C-alpha positions as CSV (number, residue, x, y, z in Angstrom):
1,M,96.4,110.9,69.2
2,A,94.2,112.3,72.8
3,T,94.5,115.4,72.8
4,H,93.9,116.9,76.9
5,I,91.7,120.2,77.0
6,I,92.8,121.8,79.9
7,G,90.7,124.8,81.8
8,L,92.8,126.4,84.8
9,F,90.3,127.9,87.4
10,H,90.5,130.5,90.2
11,G,89.2,129.0,93.0
12,P,87.7,125.1,93.4
13,D,83.9,125.6,93.4
14,S,84.2,127.1,89.4
15,A,85.9,124.1,89.1
16,L,83.9,121.3,90.7
17,A,81.1,122.8,88.7
18,A,83.3,122.6,85.7
19,A,83.7,119.2,86.3
20,G,80.1,117.9,87.2
21,K,79.1,119.6,83.8
22,L,82.3,117.4,81.8
23,R,80.7,114.5,83.0
24,G,76.8,115.0,82.8
25,A,77.8,116.0,78.9
26,G,78.5,112.3,78.2
27,L,82.5,113.7,78.3
28,P,85.2,111.1,79.4
29,T,85.5,111.3,83.3
30,P,87.3,114.2,83.8
31,E,90.6,114.6,85.9
32,L,90.6,117.7,88.8
33,Q,94.5,118.9,90.3
34,S,94.3,121.2,92.9
35,P,97.4,123.1,95.3
36,V,94.6,121.9,98.2
37,P,92.5,119.2,99.1
38,I,88.6,120.4,97.6
39,E,85.3,119.8,99.5
40,G,83.1,117.4,97.1
41,V,85.0,116.1,95.0
42,E,83.7,113.0,95.6
43,E,79.7,113.4,95.1
44,V,81.3,115.5,91.8
45,L,83.2,112.5,90.2
46,G,81.9,109.7,92.4
47,V,84.0,107.8,94.5
48,K,86.4,105.3,93.6
49,K,87.3,101.8,94.8
50,A,89.7,101.1,96.7
51,V,91.3,97.3,95.8
52,I,94.1,97.3,97.9
53,K,92.0,95.7,100.9
54,R,91.6,92.9,98.4
55,F,95.1,92.4,97.4
56,T,95.3,92.5,101.8
57,F,93.0,89.8,101.7
58,F,93.8,87.7,99.0
59,G,97.9,88.0,100.3
60,G,96.9,87.2,104.2
61,L,95.1,84.0,102.7
62,I,97.6,83.3,100.5
63,G,99.9,83.5,103.4
64,A,97.9,81.1,105.6
65,A,97.5,78.8,103.7
66,S,100.7,78.6,103.2
67,G,102.0,78.4,106.2
68,F,100.0,75.8,106.8
69,L,100.9,73.6,104.4
70,L,104.8,74.8,105.0
71,A,104.0,73.1,108.2
72,A,101.6,70.4,107.5
73,G,104.1,69.4,104.5
74,T,107.1,69.2,106.6
75,A,105.7,67.6,109.2
76,V,104.9,65.0,106.7
77,L,107.1,64.4,104.8
78,W,110.1,64.4,108.2
79,A,107.2,62.5,110.1
80,H,108.6,61.6,114.4
81,P,107.6,59.9,116.1
82,T,104.7,61.5,118.7
83,G,103.7,58.0,120.9
84,G,100.3,57.7,119.5
85,R,99.8,61.6,119.2
86,P,98.3,62.5,115.3
87,I,102.0,63.7,113.2
88,I,99.5,66.8,111.9
89,T,98.8,69.1,115.0
90,I,96.8,72.6,114.7
91,P,97.4,74.4,117.7
92,P,102.2,74.6,116.7
93,F,101.2,75.5,113.3
94,L,99.0,78.4,113.8
95,I,102.6,79.8,114.6
96,I,104.3,80.1,111.2
97,T,100.5,80.1,109.6
98,Y,99.9,83.4,111.7
99,E,103.5,84.5,110.4
100,L,103.1,84.2,106.8
101,T,99.3,85.5,106.8
102,I,101.0,89.1,107.5
103,L,104.3,88.9,106.0
104,F,102.3,87.8,102.8
105,G,99.1,90.5,103.7
106,I,101.8,93.1,103.8
107,L,103.7,92.0,100.7
108,A,100.0,92.3,98.9
109,T,99.1,95.5,100.2
110,V,102.3,97.2,99.2
111,L,101.7,96.0,96.0
112,G,99.0,96.2,95.9
113,F,99.8,100.2,96.5
114,L,102.7,100.5,93.9
115,I,99.3,99.0,91.1
116,S,96.5,101.6,92.1
117,A,99.4,105.0,92.4
118,R,100.0,103.6,88.6
119,L,104.4,102.7,90.0
120,P,106.0,103.3,87.7
121,A,104.0,105.2,85.5
122,I,103.6,103.5,82.3
123,R,102.2,106.6,80.5
124,E,102.9,110.1,80.5
125,R,100.7,111.5,82.6
126,I,98.9,115.2,82.3
127,Y,101.0,117.7,83.9
128,V,100.0,121.1,85.0
129,P,102.2,123.4,87.0
130,E,99.7,126.3,87.6
131,A,97.7,123.6,90.1
132,A,100.8,122.4,92.2
133,V,100.4,126.4,93.3
134,D,97.7,128.1,92.7
135,K,95.0,127.7,90.8
136,F,92.8,124.0,89.5
137,A,92.7,122.5,86.8
138,V,90.3,119.7,85.0
139,I,92.0,118.5,82.2
140,V,89.4,115.6,80.1
141,A,90.7,113.7,77.4
142,C,89.3,113.9,73.9
143,D,89.4,111.8,70.7
144,D,88.0,113.9,68.0
145,D,87.1,117.4,67.2
146,E,83.8,117.8,68.3
147,H,84.2,116.4,71.7
148,R,87.1,119.2,71.6
149,G,84.9,122.1,71.1
150,R,82.3,120.7,73.8
151,A,84.8,120.7,76.4
152,E,85.8,124.3,75.7
153,A,82.6,125.0,75.3
154,I,81.7,123.8,79.0
155,L,84.7,124.8,80.3
156,R,84.3,129.1,79.4
157,E,80.9,128.8,79.8
158,A,82.1,127.8,83.6
159,G,84.6,130.9,83.8
160,A,87.1,129.0,83.0
161,E,90.7,132.1,83.3
162,E,91.9,129.6,80.7
163,V,91.5,127.0,78.3
164,R,94.5,125.4,76.4
165,A,95.1,121.7,74.7
166,S,97.8,119.8,75.5
167,M,98.9,116.6,72.9
168,E,98.9,113.1,74.2
169,Q,102.6,111.2,73.9
170,S,102.8,107.6,72.6
């Protein structure tokens, strides 16, 4: 069972410094909770790669392929006499290809958003009510007593007003 060490800070600068020290100490990447956006979080915790654009791209790609195959397959299965012209012609098929590209791209984007936002929540996340009002919380998961002690010491050294432990419910 993992324990989460929570440090509450009065200002964003001390919370960012504590998160940087925790990350530099070899502990798991900390989580920051803040009532306002904090400038410089990306430099301390690193930039997370957005995966939603990949969902959109592959959704659009699958939509384009399925739209063209739908139109071409329909034209081949129910062939109409076209007076010597080809049965599969590109220009009229581009309409359904375009429409399904947009449709599948949008659906894949919504799916990618839900996955990226971790909705629905599979596991209970740590919530610190004070961080929604006027405090800045730094949360780090610790597996053993050694990590827990190091995390508490780093948070207190960085100027945490309060350091407490929260047990994760499994």
